[in-house]
VMD Tcl script that builds the backbone (N, CA, C; Angstrom):
set m [mol new atoms 387]
animate dup $m
set s [atomselect $m all]
$s set {name element resname resid chain x y z} {
  {N N MET 1 A -59.949 70.665 66.201}
  {CA C MET 1 A -58.582 70.689 66.682}
  {C C MET 1 A -58.057 69.262 66.874}
  {N N VAL 2 A -58.808 68.420 67.561}
  {CA C VAL 2 A -58.359 67.050 67.820}
  {C C VAL 2 A -58.086 66.321 66.514}
  {N N LEU 3 A -59.029 66.376 65.589}
  {CA C LEU 3 A -58.879 65.659 64.327}
  {C C LEU 3 A -57.841 66.317 63.430}
  {N N ASP 4 A -57.744 67.640 63.472}
  {CA C ASP 4 A -56.729 68.346 62.686}
  {C C ASP 4 A -55.326 67.938 63.125}
  {N N ASN 5 A -55.091 67.882 64.438}
  {CA C ASN 5 A -53.779 67.492 64.954}
  {C C ASN 5 A -53.431 66.071 64.563}
  {N N LEU 6 A -54.420 65.173 64.582}
  {CA C LEU 6 A -54.179 63.789 64.171}
  {C C LEU 6 A -53.742 63.751 62.714}
  {N N GLU 7 A -54.465 64.439 61.838}
  {CA C GLU 7 A -54.111 64.427 60.420}
  {C C GLU 7 A -52.727 65.008 60.186}
  {N N LYS 8 A -52.396 66.096 60.888}
  {CA C LYS 8 A -51.062 66.700 60.741}
  {C C LYS 8 A -49.982 65.707 61.149}
  {N N ARG 9 A -50.216 64.986 62.241}
  {CA C ARG 9 A -49.232 64.003 62.710}
  {C C ARG 9 A -49.069 62.878 61.695}
  {N N LEU 10 A -50.185 62.340 61.193}
  {CA C LEU 10 A -50.113 61.259 60.221}
  {C C LEU 10 A -49.462 61.717 58.922}
  {N N GLU 11 A -49.722 62.964 58.540}
  {CA C GLU 11 A -49.093 63.528 57.354}
  {C C GLU 11 A -47.580 63.622 57.547}
  {N N LYS 12 A -47.182 64.114 58.724}
  {CA C LYS 12 A -45.763 64.294 59.033}
  {C C LYS 12 A -45.009 62.962 59.026}
  {N N THR 13 A -45.649 61.900 59.516}
  {CA C THR 13 A -44.990 60.586 59.564}
  {C C THR 13 A -45.137 59.810 58.260}
  {N N GLY 14 A -45.925 60.340 57.332}
  {CA C GLY 14 A -46.131 59.658 56.061}
  {C C GLY 14 A -47.147 58.538 56.117}
  {N N ASP 15 A -47.945 58.490 57.176}
  {CA C ASP 15 A -48.899 57.396 57.375}
  {C C ASP 15 A -50.343 57.751 57.010}
  {N N LEU 16 A -50.604 58.981 56.623}
  {CA C LEU 16 A -51.994 59.419 56.404}
  {C C LEU 16 A -52.675 58.637 55.292}
  {N N GLU 17 A -52.006 58.451 54.164}
  {CA C GLU 17 A -52.626 57.753 53.037}
  {C C GLU 17 A -52.975 56.308 53.403}
  {N N ASP 18 A -52.046 55.597 54.049}
  {CA C ASP 18 A -52.291 54.212 54.453}
  {C C ASP 18 A -53.421 54.136 55.479}
  {N N PHE 19 A -53.404 55.032 56.450}
  {CA C PHE 19 A -54.452 55.077 57.469}
  {C C PHE 19 A -55.820 55.280 56.816}
  {N N ASN 20 A -55.938 56.273 55.953}
  {CA C ASN 20 A -57.219 56.556 55.294}
  {C C ASN 20 A -57.670 55.397 54.410}
  {N N ARG 21 A -56.726 54.734 53.738}
  {CA C ARG 21 A -57.079 53.587 52.898}
  {C C ARG 21 A -57.643 52.452 53.749}
  {N N ARG 22 A -57.004 52.187 54.881}
  {CA C ARG 22 A -57.431 51.072 55.737}
  {C C ARG 22 A -58.806 51.316 56.366}
  {N N ILE 23 A -59.082 52.547 56.753}
  {CA C ILE 23 A -60.367 52.795 57.405}
  {C C ILE 23 A -61.475 53.153 56.423}
  {N N SER 24 A -61.135 53.299 55.138}
  {CA C SER 24 A -62.120 53.743 54.141}
  {C C SER 24 A -63.279 52.769 53.971}
  {N N LYS 25 A -63.064 51.488 54.288}
  {CA C LYS 25 A -64.112 50.482 54.091}
  {C C LYS 25 A -65.096 50.424 55.261}
  {N N LEU 26 A -64.800 51.130 56.328}
  {CA C LEU 26 A -65.682 51.135 57.495}
  {C C LEU 26 A -66.848 52.095 57.287}
  {N N GLU 27 A -67.907 51.887 58.040}
  {CA C GLU 27 A -69.023 52.827 58.016}
  {C C GLU 27 A -68.529 54.195 58.453}
  {N N ASP 28 A -69.155 55.251 57.947}
  {CA C ASP 28 A -68.732 56.614 58.261}
  {C C ASP 28 A -68.639 56.866 59.766}
  {N N ASP 29 A -69.652 56.431 60.517}
  {CA C ASP 29 A -69.671 56.684 61.959}
  {C C ASP 29 A -68.521 55.989 62.676}
  {N N VAL 30 A -68.222 54.768 62.283}
  {CA C VAL 30 A -67.137 54.018 62.911}
  {C C VAL 30 A -65.793 54.647 62.540}
  {N N ARG 31 A -65.640 55.014 61.281}
  {CA C ARG 31 A -64.415 55.667 60.824}
  {C C ARG 31 A -64.183 56.966 61.609}
  {N N TYR 32 A -65.241 57.709 61.804}
  {CA C TYR 32 A -65.151 58.955 62.557}
  {C C TYR 32 A -64.734 58.704 64.008}
  {N N MET 33 A -65.313 57.681 64.640}
  {CA C MET 33 A -64.989 57.394 66.041}
  {C C MET 33 A -63.532 56.957 66.197}
  {N N ILE 34 A -63.023 56.206 65.238}
  {CA C ILE 34 A -61.610 55.813 65.294}
  {C C ILE 34 A -60.728 57.054 65.204}
  {N N LYS 35 A -61.044 57.950 64.284}
  {CA C LYS 35 A -60.259 59.184 64.160}
  {C C LYS 35 A -60.342 60.012 65.436}
  {N N LEU 36 A -61.531 60.075 66.025}
  {CA C LEU 36 A -61.703 60.849 67.258}
  {C C LEU 36 A -60.872 60.246 68.392}
  {N N LEU 37 A -60.920 58.938 68.549}
  {CA C LEU 37 A -60.151 58.282 69.609}
  {C C LEU 37 A -58.650 58.500 69.407}
  {N N LEU 38 A -58.169 58.304 68.187}
  {CA C LEU 38 A -56.746 58.516 67.919}
  {C C LEU 38 A -56.353 59.982 68.107}
  {N N GLY 39 A -57.256 60.879 67.745}
  {CA C GLY 39 A -56.996 62.299 67.961}
  {C C GLY 39 A -56.893 62.636 69.439}
  {N N LEU 40 A -57.776 62.065 70.246}
  {CA C LEU 40 A -57.704 62.284 71.695}
  {C C LEU 40 A -56.417 61.702 72.264}
  {N N ALA 41 A -56.032 60.519 71.801}
  {CA C ALA 41 A -54.781 59.904 72.266}
  {C C ALA 41 A -53.599 60.806 71.949}
  {N N TYR 42 A -53.617 61.410 70.774}
  {CA C TYR 42 A -52.522 62.307 70.396}
  {C C TYR 42 A -52.528 63.565 71.268}
  {N N GLU 43 A -53.709 64.092 71.583}
  {CA C GLU 43 A -53.788 65.257 72.477}
  {C C GLU 43 A -53.232 64.907 73.859}
  {N N PHE 44 A -53.566 63.721 74.356}
  {CA C PHE 44 A -53.016 63.288 75.640}
  {C C PHE 44 A -51.492 63.207 75.548}
  {N N HIS 45 A -50.994 62.680 74.431}
  {CA C HIS 45 A -49.548 62.590 74.214}
  {C C HIS 45 A -48.906 63.985 74.228}
  {N N LEU 46 A -49.498 64.916 73.515}
  {CA C LEU 46 A -48.957 66.279 73.458}
  {C C LEU 46 A -48.881 66.918 74.840}
  {N N ASN 47 A -49.742 66.490 75.736}
  {CA C ASN 47 A -49.793 67.040 77.092}
  {C C ASN 47 A -49.077 66.164 78.117}
  {N N GLY 48 A -48.306 65.176 77.649}
  {CA C GLY 48 A -47.549 64.310 78.548}
  {C C GLY 48 A -48.412 63.407 79.403}
  {N N LEU 49 A -49.584 63.023 78.883}
  {CA C LEU 49 A -50.541 62.245 79.666}
  {C C LEU 49 A -50.735 60.829 79.115}
  {N N GLU 50 A -49.679 60.264 78.539}
  {CA C GLU 50 A -49.793 58.932 77.953}
  {C C GLU 50 A -50.208 57.881 78.966}
  {N N LYS 51 A -49.869 58.063 80.230}
  {CA C LYS 51 A -50.196 57.081 81.277}
  {C C LYS 51 A -51.419 57.496 82.088}
  {N N ASP 52 A -52.133 58.513 81.623}
  {CA C ASP 52 A -53.272 59.040 82.369}
  {C C ASP 52 A -54.618 58.629 81.776}
  {N N TYR 53 A -54.607 57.664 80.861}
  {CA C TYR 53 A -55.877 57.178 80.313}
  {C C TYR 53 A -55.728 55.725 79.888}
  {N N VAL 54 A -56.858 55.028 79.895}
  {CA C VAL 54 A -56.911 53.645 79.437}
  {C C VAL 54 A -58.192 53.485 78.628}
  {N N VAL 55 A -58.055 52.928 77.452}
  {CA C VAL 55 A -59.206 52.630 76.606}
  {C C VAL 55 A -59.657 51.213 76.933}
  {N N PHE 56 A -60.961 51.025 77.073}
  {CA C PHE 56 A -61.492 49.678 77.266}
  {C C PHE 56 A -62.717 49.524 76.381}
  {N N GLY 57 A -63.385 48.411 76.439}
  {CA C GLY 57 A -64.546 48.202 75.574}
  {C C GLY 57 A -64.111 47.848 74.160}
  {N N GLY 58 A -64.951 48.144 73.207}
  {CA C GLY 58 A -64.747 47.747 71.817}
  {C C GLY 58 A -63.448 48.231 71.202}
  {N N TYR 59 A -63.079 49.474 71.480}
  {CA C TYR 59 A -61.849 49.997 70.872}
  {C C TYR 59 A -60.597 49.382 71.471}
  {N N SER 60 A -60.649 48.944 72.721}
  {CA C SER 60 A -59.481 48.254 73.279}
  {C C SER 60 A -59.299 46.904 72.586}
  {N N VAL 61 A -60.405 46.275 72.220}
  {CA C VAL 61 A -60.333 45.019 71.471}
  {C C VAL 61 A -59.679 45.283 70.113}
  {N N LEU 62 A -60.085 46.342 69.442}
  {CA C LEU 62 A -59.490 46.679 68.150}
  {C C LEU 62 A -57.989 46.931 68.298}
  {N N ILE 63 A -57.598 47.695 69.299}
  {CA C ILE 63 A -56.178 47.989 69.522}
  {C C ILE 63 A -55.397 46.697 69.752}
  {N N HIS 64 A -55.969 45.796 70.560}
  {CA C HIS 64 A -55.311 44.508 70.809}
  {C C HIS 64 A -55.173 43.711 69.507}
  {N N LEU 65 A -56.219 43.677 68.712}
  {CA C LEU 65 A -56.168 42.954 67.440}
  {C C LEU 65 A -55.109 43.535 66.509}
  {N N ILE 66 A -55.016 44.854 66.438}
  {CA C ILE 66 A -54.003 45.488 65.594}
  {C C ILE 66 A -52.607 45.105 66.060}
  {N N ASN 67 A -52.394 45.130 67.382}
  {CA C ASN 67 A -51.084 44.750 67.920}
  {C C ASN 67 A -50.755 43.282 67.649}
  {N N ALA 68 A -51.761 42.430 67.715}
  {CA C ALA 68 A -51.532 40.989 67.554}
  {C C ALA 68 A -51.458 40.563 66.090}
  {N N ILE 69 A -52.303 41.154 65.238}
  {CA C ILE 69 A -52.446 40.669 63.869}
  {C C ILE 69 A -51.927 41.663 62.841}
  {N N GLY 70 A -52.107 42.952 63.119}
  {CA C GLY 70 A -51.704 43.987 62.168}
  {C C GLY 70 A -52.882 44.845 61.763}
  {N N THR 71 A -52.586 45.920 61.051}
  {CA C THR 71 A -53.624 46.905 60.713}
  {C C THR 71 A -54.669 46.384 59.744}
  {N N GLU 72 A -54.423 45.247 59.082}
  {CA C GLU 72 A -55.433 44.726 58.151}
  {C C GLU 72 A -56.740 44.349 58.842}
  {N N VAL 73 A -56.711 44.145 60.175}
  {CA C VAL 73 A -57.950 43.807 60.889}
  {C C VAL 73 A -58.926 44.977 60.905}
  {N N ILE 74 A -58.430 46.186 60.727}
  {CA C ILE 74 A -59.301 47.366 60.741}
  {C C ILE 74 A -60.409 47.212 59.702}
  {N N GLU 75 A -60.044 46.702 58.542}
  {CA C GLU 75 A -60.998 46.586 57.437}
  {C C GLU 75 A -62.114 45.580 57.718}
  {N N ARG 76 A -61.888 44.651 58.648}
  {CA C ARG 76 A -62.884 43.618 58.954}
  {C C ARG 76 A -63.583 43.826 60.287}
  {N N TRP 77 A -63.237 44.889 60.986}
  {CA C TRP 77 A -63.766 45.124 62.323}
  {C C TRP 77 A -65.197 45.635 62.247}
  {N N ARG 78 A -66.076 45.156 63.119}
  {CA C ARG 78 A -67.508 45.502 63.071}
  {C C ARG 78 A -67.814 46.909 63.550}
  {N N GLY 79 A -66.960 47.466 64.399}
  {CA C GLY 79 A -67.148 48.833 64.869}
  {C C GLY 79 A -67.955 48.938 66.145}
  {N N THR 80 A -67.954 50.116 66.702}
  {CA C THR 80 A -68.742 50.460 67.872}
  {C C THR 80 A -68.950 51.972 67.848}
  {N N TYR 81 A -69.951 52.444 68.551}
  {CA C TYR 81 A -70.352 53.842 68.389}
  {C C TYR 81 A -70.169 54.700 69.626}
  {N N ASP 82 A -69.369 54.197 70.575}
  {CA C ASP 82 A -69.017 55.029 71.717}
  {C C ASP 82 A -67.586 54.706 72.111}
  {N N ILE 83 A -66.995 55.564 72.904}
  {CA C ILE 83 A -65.627 55.361 73.364}
  {C C ILE 83 A -65.663 55.166 74.869}
  {N N ASP 84 A -65.175 54.014 75.316}
  {CA C ASP 84 A -65.057 53.731 76.739}
  {C C ASP 84 A -63.616 54.014 77.130}
  {N N ILE 85 A -63.442 54.980 78.032}
  {CA C ILE 85 A -62.099 55.417 78.381}
  {C C ILE 85 A -62.066 55.837 79.849}
  {N N VAL 86 A -61.015 55.423 80.537}
  {CA C VAL 86 A -60.786 55.854 81.917}
  {C C VAL 86 A -59.695 56.906 81.849}
  {N N VAL 87 A -59.939 58.058 82.464}
  {CA C VAL 87 A -58.960 59.146 82.420}
  {C C VAL 87 A -58.698 59.695 83.817}
  {N N SER 88 A -57.508 60.236 83.997}
  {CA C SER 88 A -57.189 60.942 85.235}
  {C C SER 88 A -57.868 62.312 85.202}
  {N N LYS 89 A -57.805 63.027 86.307}
  {CA C LYS 89 A -58.382 64.374 86.340}
  {C C LYS 89 A -57.699 65.278 85.320}
  {N N LYS 90 A -56.376 65.150 85.185}
  {CA C LYS 90 A -55.636 65.971 84.215}
  {C C LYS 90 A -56.084 65.655 82.788}
  {N N ALA 91 A -56.210 64.378 82.478}
  {CA C ALA 91 A -56.637 63.979 81.134}
  {C C ALA 91 A -58.081 64.405 80.881}
  {N N ARG 92 A -58.918 64.348 81.903}
  {CA C ARG 92 A -60.300 64.802 81.742}
  {C C ARG 92 A -60.331 66.289 81.415}
  {N N THR 93 A -59.447 67.062 82.028}
  {CA C THR 93 A -59.363 68.497 81.742}
  {C C THR 93 A -58.987 68.722 80.279}
  {N N VAL 94 A -58.027 67.951 79.775}
  {CA C VAL 94 A -57.634 68.061 78.363}
  {C C VAL 94 A -58.804 67.673 77.472}
  {N N LEU 95 A -59.462 66.572 77.794}
  {CA C LEU 95 A -60.614 66.116 77.014}
  {C C LEU 95 A -61.680 67.207 76.946}
  {N N LYS 96 A -61.978 67.783 78.100}
  {CA C LYS 96 A -63.025 68.805 78.154}
  {C C LYS 96 A -62.603 70.096 77.455}
  {N N SER 97 A -61.299 70.353 77.367}
  {CA C SER 97 A -60.843 71.558 76.676}
  {C C SER 97 A -60.925 71.399 75.160}
  {N N GLN 98 A -60.933 70.161 74.680}
  {CA C GLN 98 A -60.939 69.892 73.240}
  {C C GLN 98 A -62.336 69.676 72.669}
  {N N LEU 99 A -63.258 69.214 73.513}
  {CA C LEU 99 A -64.593 68.865 73.040}
  {C C LEU 99 A -65.643 69.719 73.720}
  {N N ASN 100 A -66.748 69.912 73.069}
  {CA C ASN 100 A -67.844 70.707 73.611}
  {C C ASN 100 A -68.687 69.801 74.520}
  {N N VAL 101 A -68.338 69.783 75.804}
  {CA C VAL 101 A -68.979 68.896 76.772}
  {C C VAL 101 A -70.310 69.495 77.221}
  {N N ILE 102 A -71.371 68.699 77.129}
  {CA C ILE 102 A -72.689 69.175 77.569}
  {C C ILE 102 A -73.112 68.537 78.886}
  {N N SER 103 A -72.416 67.462 79.280}
  {CA C SER 103 A -72.747 66.806 80.539}
  {C C SER 103 A -71.515 66.069 81.051}
  {N N ASP 104 A -71.224 66.244 82.334}
  {CA C ASP 104 A -70.127 65.541 82.997}
  {C C ASP 104 A -70.665 65.168 84.366}
  {N N ARG 105 A -71.163 63.948 84.472}
  {CA C ARG 105 A -71.824 63.567 85.720}
  {C C ARG 105 A -71.299 62.241 86.246}
  {N N ARG 106 A -71.476 62.058 87.530}
  {CA C ARG 106 A -71.095 60.794 88.160}
  {C C ARG 106 A -72.048 59.690 87.720}
  {N N SER 107 A -71.509 58.517 87.602}
  {CA C SER 107 A -72.323 57.365 87.254}
  {C C SER 107 A -73.109 56.920 88.482}
  {N N PRO 108 A -74.386 56.640 88.320}
  {CA C PRO 108 A -75.165 56.142 89.455}
  {C C PRO 108 A -74.820 54.692 89.800}
  {N N ASN 109 A -74.144 54.000 88.889}
  {CA C ASN 109 A -73.871 52.577 89.066}
  {C C ASN 109 A -72.519 52.248 89.672}
  {N N GLU 110 A -71.537 53.108 89.448}
  {CA C GLU 110 A -70.188 52.746 89.859}
  {C C GLU 110 A -69.467 53.950 90.465}
  {N N LYS 111 A -68.951 53.776 91.668}
  {CA C LYS 111 A -68.248 54.844 92.366}
  {C C LYS 111 A -67.009 55.266 91.570}
  {N N GLY 112 A -66.826 56.552 91.428}
  {CA C GLY 112 A -65.661 57.076 90.736}
  {C C GLY 112 A -65.795 57.134 89.222}
  {N N LYS 113 A -66.864 56.569 88.678}
  {CA C LYS 113 A -67.073 56.591 87.232}
  {C C LYS 113 A -67.871 57.828 86.860}
  {N N ARG 114 A -67.499 58.434 85.737}
  {CA C ARG 114 A -68.219 59.591 85.232}
  {C C ARG 114 A -68.643 59.303 83.793}
  {N N THR 115 A -69.716 59.905 83.397}
  {CA C THR 115 A -70.170 59.828 82.015}
  {C C THR 115 A -70.106 61.225 81.441}
  {N N ILE 116 A -69.319 61.373 80.394}
  {CA C ILE 116 A -69.189 62.663 79.726}
  {C C ILE 116 A -69.892 62.564 78.388}
  {N N LYS 117 A -70.802 63.474 78.155}
  {CA C LYS 117 A -71.488 63.540 76.869}
  {C C LYS 117 A -71.047 64.817 76.174}
  {N N VAL 118 A -70.836 64.705 74.879}
  {CA C VAL 118 A -70.378 65.858 74.111}
  {C C VAL 118 A -71.438 66.262 73.106}
  {N N LYS 119 A -71.395 67.527 72.749}
  {CA C LYS 119 A -72.368 68.065 71.802}
  {C C LYS 119 A -72.041 67.585 70.397}
  {N N LEU 120 A -73.071 67.191 69.677}
  {CA C LEU 120 A -72.932 66.732 68.301}
  {C C LEU 120 A -73.582 67.727 67.355}
  {N N ASP 121 A -73.072 67.778 66.133}
  {CA C ASP 121 A -73.705 68.631 65.133}
  {C C ASP 121 A -74.884 67.879 64.512}
  {N N GLU 122 A -75.469 68.454 63.484}
  {CA C GLU 122 A -76.681 67.881 62.900}
  {C C GLU 122 A -76.454 66.538 62.206}
  {N N VAL 123 A -75.217 66.196 61.892}
  {CA C VAL 123 A -74.949 64.895 61.272}
  {C C VAL 123 A -74.274 63.923 62.228}
  {N N GLY 124 A -74.254 64.261 63.517}
  {CA C GLY 124 A -73.750 63.344 64.525}
  {C C GLY 124 A -72.261 63.401 64.777}
  {N N LYS 125 A -71.599 64.458 64.349}
  {CA C LYS 125 A -70.169 64.610 64.584}
  {C C LYS 125 A -69.945 65.457 65.828}
  {N N VAL 126 A -68.875 65.149 66.568}
  {CA C VAL 126 A -68.554 65.867 67.788}
  {C C VAL 126 A -68.161 67.298 67.452}
  {N N ILE 127 A -68.724 68.232 68.219}
  {CA C ILE 127 A -68.347 69.634 68.061}
  {C C ILE 127 A -67.110 69.864 68.920}
  {N N GLN 128 A -66.033 70.280 68.250}
  {CA C GLN 128 A -64.763 70.504 68.948}
  {C C GLN 128 A -64.659 71.960 69.360}
  {N N ASN 129 A -63.900 72.200 70.422}
  {CA C ASN 129 A -63.652 73.579 70.867}
  {C C ASN 129 A -62.577 74.207 70.026}
}
mol reanalyze $m
mol bondsrecalc $m
mol representation Tube
mol addrep $m
């Protein structure tokens, strides 16, 4: 659902071909994580939760680079294999409704932080609800 909605949106705006061309040079896992993150962002948007999440870590660096330099940086980006995101309770509910969550626990290191793990299929892709 998350990835399907992203593709439909990119198709509707006419950006799907350019998006796929730019990310085609990335490793499969990194390309998948970018699509997943953008799909989640779109789900948050559909639910009026644009201000209820913040991306940090590697993908926030990529977003900053795209804003500063342009989408051509995507092709040279080294990638990362997890998504660091702070979400409100409402956004967490949306996230959990879209993905097959197998663990949602408090972090032992930081008050208020949670670690959500999602179920993956046999090739390492997130199982969506």
